[in-house]
C-alpha positions in Angstrom: -1.6 -2.8 -22.7 -5.1 -4.0 -23.9 -8.3 -3.6 -21.9 -8.5 -7.3 -21.1 -5.0 -7.2 -19.5 -5.9 -4.1 -17.5 -9.1 -5.8 -16.2 -7.2 -8.9 -15.2 -4.7 -6.8 -13.3 -7.4 -4.8 -11.5 -9.3 -8.0 -10.7 -6.1 -9.6 -9.3 -5.5 -6.5 -7.1 -9.1 -6.8 -5.7 -8.8 -10.5 -5.0 -5.3 -10.0 -3.4 -6.7 -7.3 -1.2 -9.6 -9.6 -0.1 -7.3 -12.6 0.5 -7.1 -14.6 3.7 -5.5 -12.6 6.5 -2.0 -13.4 7.6 -1.4 -13.8 11.3 0.6 -10.8 12.3 0.0 -10.9 16.0 -3.1 -8.7 15.9 -6.2 -7.9 14.0 -6.5 -5.5 11.0 -9.6 -4.1 12.7 -7.1 -2.3 15.0 -4.7 -1.3 12.1 -5.8 2.1 10.8 -3.6 1.7 7.7 -2.4 -1.7 6.2 -0.4 -2.1 3.0 -0.3 -5.2 0.8 1.9 -5.6 -2.3 1.8 -8.3 -5.0 4.5 -8.9 -7.5 2.5 -9.3 -10.8 5.5 -10.9 -12.6 5.9 -13.8 -10.2 2.3 -13.9 -8.9 3.5 -13.8 -5.3 3.6 -11.3 -2.5 6.3 -8.7 -2.8 8.4 -8.9 0.4 11.2 -6.5 1.4 9.7 -3.4 -0.3 10.6 -0.3 1.7 7.9 2.4 2.1 7.3 5.6 3.9 4.1 7.4 4.9 3.9 11.2 4.9 1.2 13.7 5.7 0.6 16.9 3.9 1.1 19.9 6.1 -0.9 23.1 6.1 1.9 24.8 4.1 1.7 22.1 1.4 4.9 20.3 2.4 5.1 16.6 3.1 6.1 15.5 6.7 7.3 11.9 7.0 5.5 10.2 9.8 6.4 6.6 9.4 8.3 4.0 7.4 8.4 0.3 7.1 9.2 -2.7 4.9 6.8 -5.4 3.7 7.1 -8.8 5.3 7.3 -12.1 3.4 3.6 -11.9 2.9 4.0 -8.6 1.1 2.3 -6.8 4.0 2.9 -4.0 6.5 0.6 -3.7 9.5 0.6 -1.2 12.3 2.6 1.3 10.3 0.8 4.2 12.0 -1.2 4.5 15.2 -4.8 5.6 15.5 -3.5 8.7 17.3 -1.1 9.7 14.5 -3.6 8.9 11.7 -5.5 12.1 11.9 -7.7 13.5 9.1 -5.7 14.9 6.2 -3.9 14.1 3.0 -1.4 11.2 3.0 1.2 9.8 0.7 2.5 6.3 0.8 5.7 6.1 -1.3 6.9 2.6 -2.3 10.6 2.1 -3.2 9.8 0.0 -6.3 13.2 0.7 -8.0 15.3 -1.1 -5.3 12.8 -4.0 -5.2 13.1 -4.6 -8.9 16.8 -4.1 -8.9 17.1 -6.8 -6.2 15.0 -9.1 -8.5 17.5 -8.5 -11.3 15.2 -6.2 -13.4 15.6 -2.6 -14.6 12.3 -0.9 -13.7 10.8 2.2 -15.2 9.6 3.9 -12.0 11.7 5.1 -9.2 8.8 4.9 -6.8 5.1 4.2 -6.7 3.1 6.9 -4.9 -0.4 6.6 -3.5 -1.9 9.9 -2.4 -5.3 10.0 -0.6 -7.4 11.9 1.8 -8.1 10.0 5.0 -11.2 10.3 7.2 -13.1 12.7 4.9 -16.3 10.8 5.7 -15.5 10.1 9.4 -13.0 7.7 11.0 -12.1 4.8 8.7 -9.5 2.0 8.4 -7.6 1.7 5.1 -6.0 -1.2 3.3 -3.9 -0.1 0.3 -3.1 -2.8 -2.2 -0.4 -2.4 -4.8 -0.1 -4.7 -7.9 3.5 -4.2 -9.1 5.4 -4.9 -12.3 8.6 -3.3 -13.6 6.8 -1.0 -15.9 3.5 -0.4 -14.2 1.6 -0.4 -11.0 -2.0 -0.5 -10.0 -3.5 0.4 -6.7 -6.8 -0.1 -5.0 -8.1 0.6 -1.5 -10.5 -1.0 0.8 -12.0 1.6 3.2 -14.1 0.5 6.0 -15.7 2.1 9.0 -13.5 1.7 12.1 -14.7 -0.7 14.8 -15.6 0.8 18.1 
């Protein structure tokens, strides 16, 4: 993939992440972790993508703490509570294979993983954006100070 295509994909992910909020019965200011997925092939939100959230334990193993599925807007809100979203290393695993199979495509990746350290600089709220295609994925994050 050439540099121009990569820049377009990254720009699209940023724009997607900053898009107009969808009414999901609450405010993202109260969601410590929000996930948004865009299907780069069709240029629309990727609905019905299963995902799970795990936290790395002190012994190095991953403990599943939550799971969900993206809605029609390609989003998952309130996947974890403030109380459960403690400082540590987290992994969000997206089931990209089953999404693409349902779209009639044979994908390269089984899953897309995003691993990150939460709250290293104090309490924050995180929005993870995933730009998805059958042979690649790009992620970006918007990290903001939590509202009091």
